[in-house]
N, C-alpha and C positions, 0 to 999 in steps of 0.2 A: 710276478715270476721273476726269478734270476735270470741275468743274461746268459745264454748258451755259449758265449765267449770266452774262453778259460782266461784267467787273470795272467798266467805266465805268458800268455801270447800278446800282451799288450804292446810291448816293444816291437815286436814283429809288425803288429798292425799298424803302428805309426809308420814305420819305414814304408809298408805296403801303400798307406795312404799317400804319403810323400811321392812315391814312384808313379802311381795311378794319376794323381793331380797334376804331375809336372809334364804329362802328355797332353794337356788341353791348352787351347789357345786362351787369349785374354777373356774372349766372351763366354767360353764355356767355364773357366775358372771363376767368373763373376756368377754364372748359374749355380756352381756348387758352392760358393760362398752363401747365396741366397737360400739354397736348399738346407744348408746346414742351420742357418738361423731359423728357418721355418721349422726344422725337425726340434730343435730346442724350444721354440716358442710353444709348439704343439705338445711337448711332453714326451716326445718319441727318442728312445735312445740310439737309434740308427738312421742314417738317411736311407730312403729307400727310393724305388723309382717313380712313385707317385710325387714324391717331394721335388724330384727332379722335372717331371712333366709340369707340375704347377709353375715352378720358377721358369721353366723355358717357355710356357705359355705367355708369362706376365712380361718377359724381358726380351724375347727375340722376334722380330716381325716376320723373319723367313719361317719360323716354326710355325706362327700363326697362319702365314700364308700356305704351309703344308696341308693344313687341315681346312683350307678354304675360306679361312677367315670367318668373320659374322656370325652367325647362330651357332655354329658348332663349337667355336672357341667360346663363345658366351655360355653354352650349355657345359662345357668341360669345367671351366672356372667356377661357374656356379655350383657344380657339384664338389670340386676341389675345396672350396673355402668352407665347406662344412666338416672338414676332416676333424677338426678338434671338439666339435659338438656332437657329430653324428656317426656316420659309417667307420670312419677311422678310429675310434674308441676302441674297437675290438682288435685294431692291428697293434695297440700299444703293448700287448701282453704276449706278441709272437714275433718272429723272425721272418722276414721276406725271404724265402728260399724256394728251391724247386728240386726235383730230382735231377735236374740238369746241369746244376752247379753245386759245389761244396758248401756244406752246411756252416762253414766258419769262414768270415772275411776279416778284412781289415778293421781296426779300431774305429767304431762309429759309422761304418757302412753295413748295410745288408749284403748278403752274398750275392744277390741278384744284381744290386746296384754296382757293387764293385766289379762285377764280370762284365756289366754293360759298358763301363769306363774303359775297361781293356778292349772291348769289342769296338767302341767308337774310335779308339786309336788304330785298331787295324783297319776300319774303313777308311780313316784318313789317310792312312799309308798307301791304301790300294788306290787311292785317287791322286796321288802324288803329293800330299801335304804331310808335313812333319808333325802336325798337332790337330788334334781334334776339336771340330767346331760344334756350335749347337746342333746342327742337322744332323752330324755325325752322331752325336749324344742322342737324339730324337730316334734316328733309326735303330740304335742299339737296344734302347728300353722298350720299344715296340716289338723288337724281334724274339723276344722271351714270352711265350704264351702264359707262364704262370706268373708274370711280373704284375704288380699292382697297377702299374701304370695301363697294362692292357686290360686289367680288371675295370678300371675306371672307364676305360672306353667302351666296354661291354655294357656296363650298367648305365651309361648315358646314351647308349645307341648311336655313339659317333662313330663316322667311317674311319678307317685307318688312314693315316696320312699318305699324302702323294709325295713321294720323294723322288729327286733327281736320280736317274738311272744309276750313276756308279755308286750310290749309297744304299742300293738295295741288293747288293751281292749276298748270295747265300753263306753269309759268315755268321753262324750261329752263336750266341752269347757264351755257350758253354764251351765253344771251341776257340775262344778269342786268343788265348795265350799261345796254342799250336798254331792258329792260323796266321799269328804275326810273322813267323817265320817264313810262311809261304809268301805272304805279302811283300816282304823285303826282296824276295827272289823275283818279283814281277808277276806272280800268278794271280794275286786278286788285283782287281781293277782293269783286267785286260778284256772287259766285255761283261757280259751277263752270267757268264760262269767260266770257271778254269778251262774245261775241255774244249768249249766252243772257242775261247779265246785262241788255245793252242792250235785247234784245227784250222782258224781262220789265217794263220800266218802264211801258209803256201798258196793261199788262193789266189794271189796276184800273179803267181808263176805258172798257173794251170793254163794250158793251150800254148 
């Protein structure tokens, strides 16, 4: 099956890739590089959220700790390593997308994965960081119910990762670009939700 990404958009795709990858810290950039190598090795034309999850689990101890370590991580990795010979073969002829994100993404990225990188940066800004770290990226890829990363979690019966409170703000992957402006105004990262954070400001003046 031919790629659904129009050829004339390749230049725009490269620019998008540079833009979203430039918002990652060194650890997350290494994760992306590893996910790209994994996609090439497996014969996949796009990096998707399962590639990212696989590399995050292999490379980052904080991500492994979010899953409780031990048996859950082993179960996930045991499933993910079968991608090139098992369940992942059916993914090679399809694009990872959902009704929540556009069907076209940057060159080499699935639409869901590209949106997840945007959302990871939004979360990082919300916690006062300029660049997204591995746990920001993990939070973003598991926030989209239609992502392949979430499908892997469902198939393996692994519990959702336990993430620090600032990283589970209700920033949806499909709202990543619009939410970034709100984060820069200080709305994101002010507590568990925008309305609660705003309402909490005058609490100290009461009485």
